C-alpha positions in Angstrom: -7.2 157.5 81.8 -5.0 156.7 78.8 -8.0 155.6 76.8 -10.0 158.7 77.8 -13.0 156.7 78.9 -14.9 159.7 80.3 -18.1 157.8 81.0 -16.3 155.2 83.1 -14.3 157.8 84.9 -17.5 159.8 85.6 -19.1 156.6 87.0 -16.0 156.1 89.2 -16.0 159.7 90.3 -19.7 159.5 91.3 -19.3 156.2 93.1 -16.3 157.5 95.1 -18.1 160.8 95.8 -21.0 158.8 97.4 -18.5 156.8 99.5 -16.8 160.0 100.5 -13.5 158.7 99.0 -12.7 161.3 96.3 -9.4 162.0 98.0 -8.2 158.5 96.9 -9.1 159.3 93.3 -7.5 162.7 93.4 -4.2 161.3 94.7 -4.3 158.6 92.1 -4.9 161.2 89.4 -2.0 163.3 90.6 0.3 160.2 90.6 -0.8 159.3 87.1 -0.2 162.8 85.8 3.3 163.0 87.4 4.3 159.5 86.1 2.9 160.0 82.6 4.2 163.6 82.4 7.7 162.6 83.6 7.7 160.0 80.8 6.9 162.7 78.3 9.5 165.2 79.4 12.3 162.7 80.0 11.9 160.9 76.7 15.2 161.7 74.9 13.7 160.6 71.5 11.0 163.2 71.9 13.3 165.9 73.2 12.2 168.4 70.5 8.5 167.5 70.8 8.0 167.4 74.5 6.1 170.7 74.7 3.3 169.7 72.1 3.1 166.3 73.7 2.7 167.8 77.2 0.1 170.2 75.8 -1.9 167.4 74.3 -1.7 165.5 77.6 -3.0 168.6 79.4 -5.9 169.0 76.9 -7.0 165.4 77.5 -6.9 166.0 81.2 -9.0 169.1 80.9 -11.6 167.2 79.0 -11.6 164.5 81.7 -11.9 167.2 84.4 -14.9 168.8 82.6 -16.7 165.7 81.5 -15.9 163.2 84.2 -15.0 165.1 87.4 -17.6 167.9 87.2 -14.8 170.6 87.1 -14.1 169.7 90.8 -11.8 172.4 92.2 -9.6 169.9 94.1 -9.0 167.9 90.9 -8.3 171.1 88.9 -5.7 172.1 91.5 -4.2 168.7 91.4 -3.8 168.9 87.6 -2.3 172.4 87.9 0.1 171.5 90.7 1.2 168.3 88.9 2.0 170.3 85.8 3.9 172.9 87.7 6.0 170.1 89.2 6.6 168.7 85.7 7.7 172.1 84.3 10.0 172.6 87.2 11.5 169.1 86.8 12.1 169.8 83.1 13.9 173.0 84.0 16.1 171.3 86.5 17.0 168.5 84.1 17.8 171.0 81.3 19.9 173.0 83.7 21.8 169.9 84.8 22.4 168.8 81.2 23.8 172.2 80.1 
């Protein structure tokens, strides 16, 4: 995911789709997004730059969704839900620090 290897991700998606195991990949993607996103929003050194970094991360996920995951609605919802969680987490952290 970090290397944006869309061809390999497409191959994995296709394989897991054939094995009726896309749910495993969807959960793994959600976990990856939450972990990576949390690292972005909690990085004190990038406190001023967290929004552009998060937007770049979202753009890379949108590319992967389109090119590797066939714009699968479940994956799209996982990305959306994970980002909502990250934004809410950032708001809670900002509120606690103020």
